[in-house]
N, CA, C and O atoms as a GROMACS GRO file, in nm:
protein
  316
    1MET      N    1  18.874  13.467   8.996
    1MET     CA    2  18.729  13.455   8.998
    1MET      C    3  18.666  13.565   9.080
    1MET      O    4  18.552  13.604   9.053
    2GLY      N    5  18.737  13.615   9.178
    2GLY     CA    6  18.683  13.725   9.257
    2GLY      C    7  18.660  13.849   9.173
    2GLY      O    8  18.574  13.932   9.203
    3LEU      N    9  18.739  13.861   9.067
    3LEU     CA   10  18.724  13.974   8.976
    3LEU      C   11  18.588  13.970   8.907
    3LEU      O   12  18.529  14.074   8.880
    4ALA      N   13  18.538  13.850   8.878
    4ALA     CA   14  18.406  13.837   8.816
    4ALA      C   15  18.297  13.888   8.909
    4ALA      O   16  18.206  13.957   8.864
    5ALA      N   17  18.306  13.855   9.036
    5ALA     CA   18  18.206  13.902   9.132
    5ALA      C   19  18.212  14.054   9.147
    5ALA      O   20  18.109  14.120   9.153
    6VAL      N   21  18.332  14.108   9.152
    6VAL     CA   22  18.347  14.253   9.165
    6VAL      C   23  18.297  14.323   9.038
    6VAL      O   24  18.234  14.428   9.046
    7SER      N   25  18.324  14.265   8.924
    7SER     CA   26  18.277  14.323   8.798
    7SER      C   27  18.125  14.326   8.792
    7SER      O   28  18.067  14.426   8.750
    8LEU      N   29  18.061  14.217   8.833
    8LEU     CA   30  17.915  14.215   8.833
    8LEU      C   31  17.858  14.308   8.939
    8LEU      O   32  17.749  14.362   8.921
    9TRP      N   33  17.929  14.328   9.048
    9TRP     CA   34  17.887  14.424   9.151
    9TRP      C   35  17.881  14.564   9.091
    9TRP      O   36  17.782  14.636   9.107
   10VAL      N   37  17.987  14.602   9.022
   10VAL     CA   38  17.993  14.735   8.959
   10VAL      C   39  17.889  14.747   8.847
   10VAL      O   40  17.819  14.847   8.838
   11MET      N   41  17.879  14.644   8.763
   11MET     CA   42  17.782  14.649   8.653
   11MET      C   43  17.639  14.658   8.704
   11MET      O   44  17.558  14.730   8.646
   12GLY      N   45  17.608  14.587   8.812
   12GLY     CA   46  17.473  14.595   8.869
   12GLY      C   47  17.441  14.735   8.917
   12GLY      O   48  17.330  14.785   8.895
   13GLY      N   49  17.537  14.799   8.983
   13GLY     CA   50  17.516  14.937   9.028
   13GLY      C   51  17.499  15.034   8.914
   13GLY      O   52  17.412  15.121   8.918
   14ILE      N   53  17.581  15.019   8.811
   14ILE     CA   54  17.572  15.109   8.695
   14ILE      C   55  17.441  15.090   8.621
   14ILE      O   56  17.378  15.188   8.580
   15ILE      N   57  17.398  14.967   8.602
   15ILE     CA   58  17.271  14.940   8.534
   15ILE      C   59  17.155  15.000   8.612
   15ILE      O   60  17.065  15.060   8.553
   16ALA      N   61  17.156  14.986   8.743
   16ALA     CA   62  17.048  15.042   8.825
   16ALA      C   63  17.048  15.194   8.818
   16ALA      O   64  16.941  15.256   8.812
   17ILE      N   65  17.165  15.256   8.820
   17ILE     CA   66  17.173  15.401   8.810
   17ILE      C   67  17.118  15.447   8.675
   17ILE      O   68  17.040  15.542   8.669
   18LEU      N   69  17.159  15.382   8.568
   18LEU     CA   70  17.109  15.418   8.436
   18LEU      C   71  16.958  15.403   8.428
   18LEU      O   72  16.889  15.488   8.371
   19LEU      N   73  16.905  15.295   8.484
   19LEU     CA   74  16.761  15.275   8.483
   19LEU      C   75  16.689  15.385   8.560
   19LEU      O   76  16.586  15.435   8.516
   20SER      N   77  16.744  15.423   8.675
   20SER     CA   78  16.678  15.526   8.756
   20SER      C   79  16.685  15.664   8.691
   20SER      O   80  16.594  15.744   8.707
   21VAL      N   81  16.793  15.692   8.618
   21VAL     CA   82  16.807  15.823   8.552
   21VAL      C   83  16.724  15.828   8.424
   21VAL      O   84  16.660  15.930   8.395
   22LEU      N   85  16.726  15.721   8.347
   22LEU     CA   86  16.656  15.720   8.219
   22LEU      C   87  16.505  15.706   8.234
   22LEU      O   88  16.429  15.758   8.152
   23SER      N   89  16.460  15.636   8.336
   23SER     CA   90  16.317  15.616   8.356
   23SER      C   91  16.282  15.621   8.505
   23SER      O   92  16.254  15.518   8.566
   24PRO      N   93  16.284  15.741   8.564
   24PRO     CA   94  16.259  15.751   8.707
   24PRO      C   95  16.118  15.708   8.748
   24PRO      O   96  16.101  15.653   8.858
   25GLU      N   97  16.018  15.731   8.663
   25GLU     CA   98  15.882  15.690   8.698
   25GLU      C   99  15.873  15.537   8.710
   25GLU      O  100  15.816  15.484   8.805
   26PHE      N  101  15.931  15.468   8.612
   26PHE     CA  102  15.932  15.322   8.616
   26PHE      C  103  16.008  15.272   8.739
   26PHE      O  104  15.964  15.179   8.806
   27TYR      N  105  16.121  15.335   8.768
   27TYR     CA  106  16.203  15.293   8.881
   27TYR      C  107  16.127  15.310   9.012
   27TYR      O  108  16.132  15.223   9.099
   28ARG      N  109  16.056  15.422   9.027
   28ARG     CA  110  15.980  15.446   9.150
   28ARG      C  111  15.863  15.350   9.164
   28ARG      O  112  15.829  15.310   9.275
   29LYS      N  113  15.801  15.310   9.052
   29LYS     CA  114  15.688  15.217   9.057
   29LYS      C  115  15.736  15.073   9.083
   29LYS      O  116  15.664  14.994   9.143
   30THR      N  117  15.855  15.042   9.038
   30THR     CA  118  15.904  14.905   9.048
   30THR      C  119  15.964  14.873   9.184
   30THR      O  120  15.946  14.762   9.234
   31PHE      N  121  16.035  14.968   9.244
   31PHE     CA  122  16.104  14.944   9.370
   31PHE      C  123  16.039  15.020   9.485
   31PHE      O  124  15.973  15.121   9.463
   32VAL      N  125  16.058  14.971   9.605
   32VAL     CA  126  15.992  15.025   9.724
   32VAL      C  127  16.075  15.138   9.786
   32VAL      O  128  16.197  15.130   9.790
   33SER      N  129  16.008  15.240   9.832
   33SER     CA  130  16.068  15.351   9.909
   33SER      C  131  16.177  15.426   9.833
   33SER      O  132  16.276  15.467   9.893
   34VAL      N  133  16.159  15.445   9.703
   34VAL     CA  134  16.256  15.519   9.624
   34VAL      C  135  16.239  15.669   9.653
   34VAL      O  136  16.127  15.720   9.647
   35PRO      N  137  16.348  15.740   9.684
   35PRO     CA  138  16.339  15.884   9.711
   35PRO      C  139  16.294  15.962   9.586
   35PRO      O  140  16.317  15.919   9.474
   36GLU      N  141  16.231  16.075   9.609
   36GLU     CA  142  16.181  16.159   9.500
   36GLU      C  143  16.292  16.240   9.433
   36GLU      O  144  16.290  16.257   9.311
   37ASP      N  145  16.388  16.290   9.508
   37ASP     CA  146  16.496  16.372   9.453
   37ASP      C  147  16.596  16.286   9.376
   37ASP      O  148  16.615  16.168   9.407
   38LEU      N  149  16.659  16.347   9.275
   38LEU     CA  150  16.749  16.272   9.186
   38LEU      C  151  16.874  16.219   9.259
   38LEU      O  152  16.909  16.102   9.241
   39GLY      N  153  16.939  16.301   9.339
   39GLY     CA  154  17.061  16.258   9.408
   39GLY      C  155  17.039  16.139   9.499
   39GLY      O  156  17.110  16.039   9.487
   40PRO      N  157  16.942  16.146   9.590
   40PRO     CA  158  16.916  16.030   9.675
   40PRO      C  159  16.868  15.907   9.596
   40PRO      O  160  16.897  15.793   9.633
   41MET      N  161  16.795  15.932   9.487
   41MET     CA  162  16.748  15.820   9.406
   41MET      C  163  16.866  15.748   9.340
   41MET      O  164  16.866  15.626   9.332
   42ILE      N  165  16.965  15.822   9.294
   42ILE     CA  166  17.083  15.760   9.234
   42ILE      C  167  17.160  15.680   9.338
   42ILE      O  168  17.207  15.570   9.308
   43ARG      N  169  17.174  15.733   9.459
   43ARG     CA  170  17.242  15.658   9.565
   43ARG      C  171  17.165  15.531   9.600
   43ARG      O  172  17.224  15.424   9.620
   44TYR      N  173  17.033  15.542   9.606
   44TYR     CA  174  16.946  15.427   9.632
   44TYR      C  175  16.964  15.321   9.524
   44TYR      O  176  16.974  15.202   9.552
   45ALA      N  177  16.968  15.368   9.398
   45ALA     CA  178  16.984  15.276   9.284
   45ALA      C  179  17.120  15.206   9.290
   45ALA      O  180  17.129  15.086   9.264
   46TRP      N  181  17.226  15.281   9.324
   46TRP     CA  182  17.359  15.220   9.332
   46TRP      C  183  17.361  15.109   9.436
   46TRP      O  184  17.413  15.000   9.410
   47VAL      N  185  17.305  15.136   9.552
   47VAL     CA  186  17.307  15.036   9.660
   47VAL      C  187  17.228  14.912   9.619
   47VAL      O  188  17.277  14.800   9.632
   48GLY      N  189  17.106  14.933   9.571
   48GLY     CA  190  17.023  14.819   9.532
   48GLY      C  191  17.082  14.740   9.416
   48GLY      O  192  17.083  14.617   9.418
   49GLY      N  193  17.131  14.811   9.315
   49GLY     CA  194  17.188  14.744   9.199
   49GLY      C  195  17.318  14.671   9.230
   49GLY      O  196  17.342  14.561   9.180
   50SER      N  197  17.400  14.733   9.314
   50SER     CA  198  17.528  14.668   9.346
   50SER      C  199  17.506  14.546   9.434
   50SER      O  200  17.581  14.448   9.424
   51ILE      N  201  17.406  14.549   9.521
   51ILE     CA  202  17.376  14.431   9.603
   51ILE      C  203  17.329  14.317   9.513
   51ILE      O  204  17.373  14.203   9.530
   52SER      N  205  17.241  14.347   9.419
   52SER     CA  206  17.196  14.243   9.325
   52SER      C  207  17.313  14.192   9.241
   52SER      O  208  17.326  14.072   9.219
   53GLY      N  209  17.396  14.284   9.195
   53GLY     CA  210  17.510  14.244   9.113
   53GLY      C  211  17.607  14.153   9.185
   53GLY      O  212  17.652  14.054   9.128
   54VAL      N  213  17.638  14.184   9.310
   54VAL     CA  214  17.732  14.100   9.384
   54VAL      C  215  17.667  13.966   9.420
   54VAL      O  216  17.736  13.865   9.432
   55THR      N  217  17.536  13.965   9.439
   55THR     CA  218  17.468  13.839   9.465
   55THR      C  219  17.477  13.747   9.344
   55THR      O  220  17.515  13.630   9.357
   56TYR      N  221  17.444  13.800   9.227
   56TYR     CA  222  17.453  13.719   9.106
   56TYR      C  223  17.598  13.683   9.073
   56TYR      O  224  17.626  13.574   9.025
   57GLY      N  225  17.688  13.775   9.099
   57GLY     CA  226  17.830  13.748   9.078
   57GLY      C  227  17.880  13.637   9.169
   57GLY      O  228  17.956  13.551   9.126
   58GLY      N  229  17.838  13.639   9.294
   58GLY     CA  230  17.877  13.534   9.388
   58GLY      C  231  17.824  13.398   9.348
   58GLY      O  232  17.894  13.297   9.360
   59ILE      N  233  17.701  13.395   9.299
   59ILE     CA  234  17.644  13.269   9.252
   59ILE      C  235  17.721  13.218   9.131
   59ILE      O  236  17.754  13.099   9.123
   60ALA      N  237  17.751  13.307   9.038
   60ALA     CA  238  17.827  13.268   8.918
   60ALA      C  239  17.966  13.215   8.956
   60ALA      O  240  18.012  13.115   8.901
   61VAL      N  241  18.032  13.282   9.049
   61VAL     CA  242  18.166  13.240   9.092
   61VAL      C  243  18.160  13.104   9.161
   61VAL      O  244  18.248  13.020   9.143
   62MET      N  245  18.056  13.081   9.239
   62MET     CA  246  18.042  12.951   9.306
   62MET      C  247  18.024  12.838   9.204
   62MET      O  248  18.084  12.731   9.217
   63ILE      N  249  17.943  12.863   9.103
   63ILE     CA  250  17.920  12.760   9.000
   63ILE      C  251  18.048  12.736   8.921
   63ILE      O  252  18.087  12.621   8.900
   64ILE      N  253  18.113  12.843   8.877
   64ILE     CA  254  18.237  12.828   8.800
   64ILE      C  255  18.345  12.761   8.884
   64ILE      O  256  18.415  12.672   8.836
   65GLY      N  257  18.358  12.801   9.009
   65GLY     CA  258  18.458  12.740   9.098
   65GLY      C  259  18.432  12.593   9.121
   65GLY      O  260  18.526  12.514   9.125
   66THR      N  261  18.306  12.556   9.137
   66THR     CA  262  18.272  12.416   9.158
   66THR      C  263  18.307  12.332   9.034
   66THR      O  264  18.362  12.223   9.046
   67VAL      N  265  18.274  12.384   8.918
   67VAL     CA  266  18.305  12.312   8.794
   67VAL      C  267  18.457  12.299   8.777
   67VAL      O  268  18.506  12.191   8.744
   68LEU      N  269  18.531  12.407   8.798
   68LEU     CA  270  18.676  12.402   8.784
   68LEU      C  271  18.739  12.306   8.885
   68LEU      O  272  18.831  12.231   8.852
   69PHE      N  273  18.689  12.307   9.009
   69PHE     CA  274  18.741  12.217   9.112
   69PHE      C  275  18.716  12.072   9.073
   69PHE      O  276  18.804  11.987   9.086
   70ARG      N  277  18.595  12.045   9.026
   70ARG     CA  278  18.561  11.908   8.986
   70ARG      C  279  18.647  11.863   8.868
   70ARG      O  280  18.695  11.750   8.867
   71ASN      N  281  18.666  11.950   8.770
   71ASN     CA  282  18.746  11.914   8.654
   71ASN      C  283  18.893  11.892   8.691
   71ASN      O  284  18.959  11.805   8.635
   72THR      N  285  18.944  11.971   8.784
   72THR     CA  286  19.083  11.960   8.824
   72THR      C  287  19.107  11.837   8.910
   72THR      O  288  19.203  11.764   8.887
   73HIS      N  289  19.022  11.814   9.008
   73HIS     CA  290  19.044  11.706   9.102
   73HIS      C  291  18.973  11.577   9.063
   73HIS      O  292  19.002  11.472   9.121
   74GLY      N  293  18.883  11.582   8.969
   74GLY     CA  294  18.813  11.461   8.925
   74GLY      C  295  18.899  11.373   8.836
   74GLY      O  296  18.869  11.254   8.822
   75LYS      N  297  19.003  11.427   8.778
   75LYS     CA  298  19.089  11.350   8.688
   75LYS      C  299  19.192  11.265   8.763
   75LYS      O  300  19.248  11.172   8.706
   76LYS      N  301  19.216  11.298   8.888
   76LYS     CA  302  19.315  11.222   8.966
   76LYS      C  303  19.250  11.094   9.018
   76LYS      O  304  19.142  11.097   9.076
   77LYS      N  305  19.318  10.982   8.996
   77LYS     CA  306  19.265  10.853   9.041
   77LYS      C  307  19.352  10.798   9.151
   77LYS      O  308  19.474  10.816   9.151
   78ALA      N  309  19.289  10.731   9.244
   78ALA     CA  310  19.364  10.669   9.354
   78ALA      C  311  19.439  10.548   9.300
   78ALA      O  312  19.389  10.477   9.212
   79VAL      N  313  19.556  10.525   9.354
   79VAL     CA  314  19.639  10.411   9.309
   79VAL      C  315  19.616  10.293   9.397
   79VAL      O  316  19.676  10.188   9.376
   0.00000   0.00000   0.00000
């Protein structure tokens, strides 16, 4: 399950980088304190996107883990 969180971390960073490169004007208007130069803007996008990605990945892993735990341990009955 940790792989899911890491995968979403990477995907979030890549999506943010693509957004910042493909539409820099939109990216600067949408997010706060975005650098003007391309290199710093890409680094900024990676950090912001990867933080969002790992946050959503962590939430997804918590939900999936809770469901799996309940399904595994909910079937056992006390004697």
